[in-house]
N, C-alpha and C positions, 0 to 999 in steps of 0.2 A: 956273532954276538952284537947286539945293539945296546948302547948305554944311554940312559936317561936320568934326569933328576926330577922328582915329583915332590910337590908340596903336600904336607900332611897336617891336618887340623885335629886339635883335641889332645895332643900330647902335653903332659905336664911334669913327667918325672922319668927317672931311669927305667922304672918298670914298664911304662908305656913304650919307650924306645925298644926295650928287649922283646916285648910282646910282638910288636910289628916285625922287627928284624928276624926273630926266630921263625915266625909264621911264613914270612916271605921266603926265607932260605930253605924251608922244608918243601917248597913247591918245585917241581921238576922244571929245569931250564932257567932258574932264577938265582942270581947272587945279589944280595942287597946289603947296603950299609946305611943305617938310619942315624941321622944327626938330630939330637934333641935341641941343641943350640940353634940350629937353622930351620927346625921344623920341616925337614925334608928327608928324602931317601934317594941315594944314588943306586940305581938298579941296572945290572947287566942281565940281558935275557936273550934266549935263543928264539928268534922270530918264527922259527918253524914249529916250536912247541908252545909258545906263549904269545898272546896278543896284548895290546895295551888295555883293552877292556878286561882281560883276565887280571892284570895287575891292579886295576881299579877295584875290581870285585874282591881280590885278596885283602887289600887294605881295608875295605869296608867290612869284610868278614871279621876283622879284629875290632870292629866298632869304633874306628877312627875315620876321619874324613879325608877322602882323596880330593885335593884342591887343584889338580891339573899339573902340567909340566912347567918347569921353570924355564 
């Protein structure tokens, strides 16, 4: 498992945080914890099942901005 922290744009409330966190955690090979205070997500993922481009797409699927790794 690889662990990264990515910046997320567009979050403004607890609902935003939950939306992203729940969606990421539904994806196979991903465990995520989103921080509203830091506007980021700490993500552990199985590199054999998930690529960084997939994580970017999943965040953008929730209509928030992927702003790169910290």
